[in-house]
N, C-alpha and C positions, 0 to 999 in steps of 0.2 A: 463371419464373426469378427474378422480383422477390421472390417469397415466400421463396425459398431464401436470397437475399442478406439479406433482413430477418431471417431466423432466425439467420444467422451474426453479424449486426451487433448484435443485442440483447444477447447475453452480453458482447460487447466493451464496449458502452456501460455495462453494469452494473458493470464493473470500476472505473469512476470513482466509484462510490458504495459501495464495499466498506467495511464497518466492521471494525475489528480485533477480535480476541478480547477479551472483557471485561477480562481480567487483563493485557493487553499493555501498556497505557500505564503502569500502576503498576509492572510488572516492569521496563520500560525505565527508569523513574525510579530504581528501586532500583539497577539496574546502573550507571547513569550516576553516581549519588551515591556508589557504591562505587569509582568511578574506572575502570570498564570502558568500552572503546570499544563503541559500538553501531552496528549497520548492519542492512540488510535485503537480502534477495535475492528475486527473483521469476521466475516462468516467463512473465511477460508481457513486452511489448516495452520497450525502453529508453525510448522516447518516453512510454509510459503510466505508468511507475513514479513519476515525481515528482508527477503529478496524483493518482494513487491514494494516495500517502502523504499529500499535503496534504488530500485529502478525508477521510481516516481520522482526521485530527487528531493524529497522532503525530510530525509532522515535527520538532518542537522536541525530541523525545526521541531522535532518531537522529543519529549522527555522520555517517553517509553513506547515501545512497539513490540516487545518480545513477549 
């Protein structure tokens, strides 16, 4: 049973290390500079989203991610 728990946990742990698509940061900058509000949505948990956004390095480009 321990192996099954480890197999489920590993993908969840990797979510903290996700990188955005290469063009995401620049596109968010362009949108913010043009006056658009920016945000993100996720199918992950509400607890995971802030950490994932921070680890991706785009939090300063988003108006909302909580």
